[in-house]
Structure formats: structure tokens, C-alpha cells
N, C-alpha and C positions, 0 to 999 in steps of 0.2 A: 118712381119708375123702377121697373125690375132691374136687377143687377146686370143682366145680359144686355139690356138696352143701353145702360150707362157705359158698360164696357165697350159696346159697339161704337157709341158716339166718341168715346175717348180714343179708341184705336184708329178709327177712320180719320178723326181730326189730327191726330199725331202723324199718321202716314201722309195725309194731304199737306200738312204743314211742312214736313221734311221734303216732299217732292216739290212743293211750291217754292221753297227756298232754294232748292237746286235749280229749278226752272228760271229763277231770277237771273242766274249767271249765264243763261243761254243768250241773253241780250249782249253780253260781252263777246261771246263767240260770234254772234251775228255782226257785231261791230268789227271784229277782227277780219271776218270774211269780206265785208264790204271795203274795209281799208286796204286789204290785200288786192282786191279787184281794182280799186282806184289807183294804187301805186303801180300795179302792173300795167295798167292802161297808160298812165303818165310816163312811165320809164321806157316801156317797149312798144307803146301804141297798140298793144294786143291785150285784150282782157281774156283771162282763162274762161273756157266755156262752162266750167262747173260752178263758178261763183254765184251766178244769179239763182240757179236752182237750189244750190246749197243754202243760200240765204233764205229762200222761200221755205225750204224744209225746216231750217232752224227757227224761223219765225212761227211756223205752224206748231212745232214742238213747244215753243215758249208759250204760245197761246193756249194750246190744248192741255198741257201739263199744269199750267198756272190757273186754269179756270176754277178748279175745285177749291184752291186756296183763296181765290177772290170771293167765291161764294161763302166760304167759311168766315171771312173777315167783313162781310157785307160791303164789299167794294164794287158791287155791280150797280148799274144805273137803275134808279127806281123813280117812278112817278110819285112825287112827294107833295101832292096838293093837300091831303088831309093827314097822311101817315105820321108826320112828325108831331102833330098835335095830340095824337092818341096816347093813351096810357100803354105801358109795356104789355099788359095782359091783352088789351084789345088788339094791339099789333100782332101778338102771337096767335090769337084766334084767326085773324084775317090771313096771316101767313100760312097757317095750317090748311086753310081752304084753298088759297091760291097756289100753294106749292104742288097741289095735286096735278095741275096743268103742266108744271115743269117736270114732274115725275113721268107723266105720260109721254111728253115730248122727248125726254132723255131716254126712255125705254125704247121708243121707236127709233131714235137716232142710233142707239147702241145696236139694235138689231140690224139696221142698215150698215153700220160700220163693220160689224163682225162679218156679215155676208160679203161686203166689199173686200175686207182683208183676206178672207178665205179664198175668194176668187183670185186675188192678186198673187197669193201663194201658189194656187193651183196651176195657173198658166204662166207664172214667172213674168208678170206684167212689168214693162218698163215704160218710162216716160218717153213720149215720141219727140226727142230732141237730139241735138248733136252729141250730147254727153250720154244720154240714154241710161239714167240711173234706175235701179230696181225701185219699185214703189212699195214693196212690202215693209221696209223699215218705218216709213212715215205713216203708212196705213195702220200699222200695229200701234204706233205711238198715239195716233188719233183714237183708235178703239180704246186704249188704256185711259186716255184723257176723258173720254165720254163716260166710261165706267166709273172713274174717280168722281166725276161730277154727279153721277147718279147716286153713288154711295154717300157723297157729301149732302146731297139734297135730302136723302132719307134721314141722315143724322140731323140735319137742320130741322126737318119735320118733327123728330123726336124731341129736340131741344125746345122748339116752339110749343109743342104739346105739353111739355113739362112746365113751361112758363105759364101757359093757359090754365093749367091745373094748380098753379100757385107753388110748385116745388121745382124750381129751375135746376138743371144739371150744371154743376160747376165744372 
């Protein structure tokens, strides 16, 4: 593989690994928010209005920012009827073909996410609830997460292509 492709794969994987490891700690933030809500409800019989939506936003950030890291580590669900019995080269060839569908899906999803984020910034959209938080922070995180997934899918394609050619990228 050309050096710039190897550099691209290494850079994208290092970035997604760092962001993914950060995203793992968001589950602790989510736990803290939910515990605060539970203790507030138990002690004062009033649950703060922001806790449910903040928990939803935190879970969304956890999911979206961790997706590329999950793809990088092959931690996604896969139909494994024949796949596990194939040789690594055969798997790589099949993955090179099937990842094209993922790339198309992620490109369309990114387009929609960017348009949605732009619209949210443009009109200052808020969530229609009692708390009424702005939606631009979570929409921005969602767009970044989809972009990271797309970049990781491209890196995965190059890694599989290198395996199919018999010269894996380390």
C-alpha cells in the first residue's frame, strides 16, 4: 500500500481509538446523572427536569462517538454463518465488497446529519420540553460521530484490501 494510505489508516485509527476510550467514560457521566435524578426524586420527591434529557444526550454521545472505535475493533454484530470458517484473505475480499454498502449508507447519513446540524444552528432550534435545551451540541456530536464512522470504514476498507493483496497493514 502507498505510504499515504498507511499513514491515513494509522492516523484515523489512533484518533478513533482516543475518542473511543474517552467515550467509554461517558457511561460514568450517564450513571452520575441517573443517580442524581434518583436521589433527588427519593429525597425531595421532585426530579430535576433536565436529568432525563441530559441522560439521553449523554447516551447519544456515547453511542455516536464510540461507533468508530467499535468498528475498528470488530465489535459490531455480524451474521457469522460462513464467515468464521473462511480464510483471512477470503474474509478480507468479502469485506471489501460489502463495506461499499456501509460507505454509501454512511455518506448519505453524514449528508443528512450535516444539513440537520446546519439547520439547528441557523434557527437556534431547541427541544420542545420544559427544559428546552439547544439541540446544536448534540447534533454536532452526532455529525462528528458519523464522520468518524465514515473515516474508519474507509480505513477498514484499505486494511481489508491490503490483506486481500497479501500485504496487511500493521
